[in-house]
Steps between C-alpha positions, in 0.01 A plus 500: 500500500779741601695400190201583280467844663866570434455395138203734458693788659797428273282495189345828614843660454462453125154655516642801689776552245242485220274751676792739557596480133141595412481784756810658347282594207238676713679770704185712531320206663787447746510874573130525577422176682831412665732801537217743582275234647601183681860607557397815690322283757782242520780754537327707766404190696857370506642840593253525788602151616879537465569872475483582872768244588849655537684213329473356152259208515570424135870454569416266788264299280770469234744381767260236631412392146869467414567289809200280425601447137857405596370263771249344259764448232733332749228273638369410154834483318478122446155532345651688203617162367276248679170685463571757228142531377349585838797720592442708190127504575567649846727768354270593211191519724685737732612713206141514375376635834785752520435613140131554578575697819764714328263607225182538702671700777688740271662385177192537277594869515774419248225470240306817576465789257828691445519815712562731205159399363311558825673839535442571131869562430700439185717191497801661330688829489765676296859573592414871496226440758745303712761777485246767591359298790847411631598868503183581696582224748853632543369849573248377756744255662766771531252742661388248762860397564592864568210529744638211704872588514708817507734395217419328171794263542362344818312172472163464674490305823149378578436594867234235566522154643370227275193462720432871453532456124236226513264726693543782246444288187123508545489882475611498137243237411229697680576798276497281188170343607328839472542466123523121476280340771636155412833605656356545848738312731317368804576299705881507484723194505857597419795349686873435503580153375675266742683378190654839425855366480417221251285743301793741474739233378234394246485861376143578611391808695172346605222266402126452533362190669187391309397251768476754785473827303796647691738747336852394592790746483870420533599665828865534390454726198586872534212709635502711185412183305279372782232765433429416135534125561235522772268694267569247223408197712176668614405538133531121470271465803241715327491255212752639251707192427702627205835638614492804271155595632603451863805721436281767344239498777768485770672798340172697493429408863840633611460817292145554631615479861501829688841414644791656308728200554240275341458745212875509451522120494207477259622762252858375496375141467311599186798705381735203529274289279481777243877544498552129433259513206653826372849347511371215285352740243742794487823492701602855408177651631527273803843644583374856457204446733706307753724806538199707614405269789604603851805305612320403822235312300769310311659409833170344613497294180861402563425393857232260380727362228785446748262328741397242242857461379611410852260203496585368154557124492514218242143385578332839443473461118328163554236654727448787257462258208250295701293810576528609137351167391231528768392836358491362146284206608263742672404711199800738499665402174788743544599347834708726720531746210136587570628713788610758237144543372433725796655779289220479243240526777674797662561692178140465382342551843679833547464605137256782581542508877732707720765315697 
């Protein structure tokens, strides 16, 4: 009887994969009935359940799951040869349940309508538009930088603890929610990951746990980076699974915050993405614009780069490749390159808006 149940659950995995392949073709349906329907209830419920706890429940669950899997593999190691069929049935049934939970709790958001469509933005932009927008970002970033320090060569030191950063993230989203109600962030569930050291060596500044709806941030990253990473992970919580869209929304949330340090982090975060794209398109113009940026801003960029360089290791490219493949499997055909698409969203969003 139990064997039959496992077989049915295993076969259901094929049904799930088929259904997902069909749903990919109906983003408006996913947007209306899941992302703006069922998911809103699921995400809020999980954040109410886990958000008030001071530690990452998702990290603990992953730890317990890892221990259980290792223990199960050790205990059942002989079955791989002696009872291969049933061993594979146990594994595939478990994968089927995990696949269902992953998609129902969050991952169907990968197949929602692209953000540029819901915001009625263009999907592309010219190099001239990029140059103009980058210059505007430089001007605004320089002005805010000069409001925070007495000399334009001084880098910005964020004066808040990481807990204080978490408490301030909601303010930016509250401002955004006045225009976009779907970005209302309540209740909150954003925490430092207990796996911050492994995350850093893997090259990740944070991650979202789809099984507990907790936003996890690497506690070791510089506080300048900590602000935009926190805003980015909250965007995932709100149902924006695509990395470029989470970057865009996180950037807007930081910029929309009334706190100048958040604004500085948000504007310079967007500026960095634009500079990378500008370098790819026109290196001469890139060099000209780079020379107009306050040296203190460039020092903040350098600090972040040096931080990641200090944790470089032979395994990091493997983790990055794994995540790249994960993104491609989950409807982001460009993989990690999709992070650069945030520039298109920013350029077109601010096309006729003041910075």
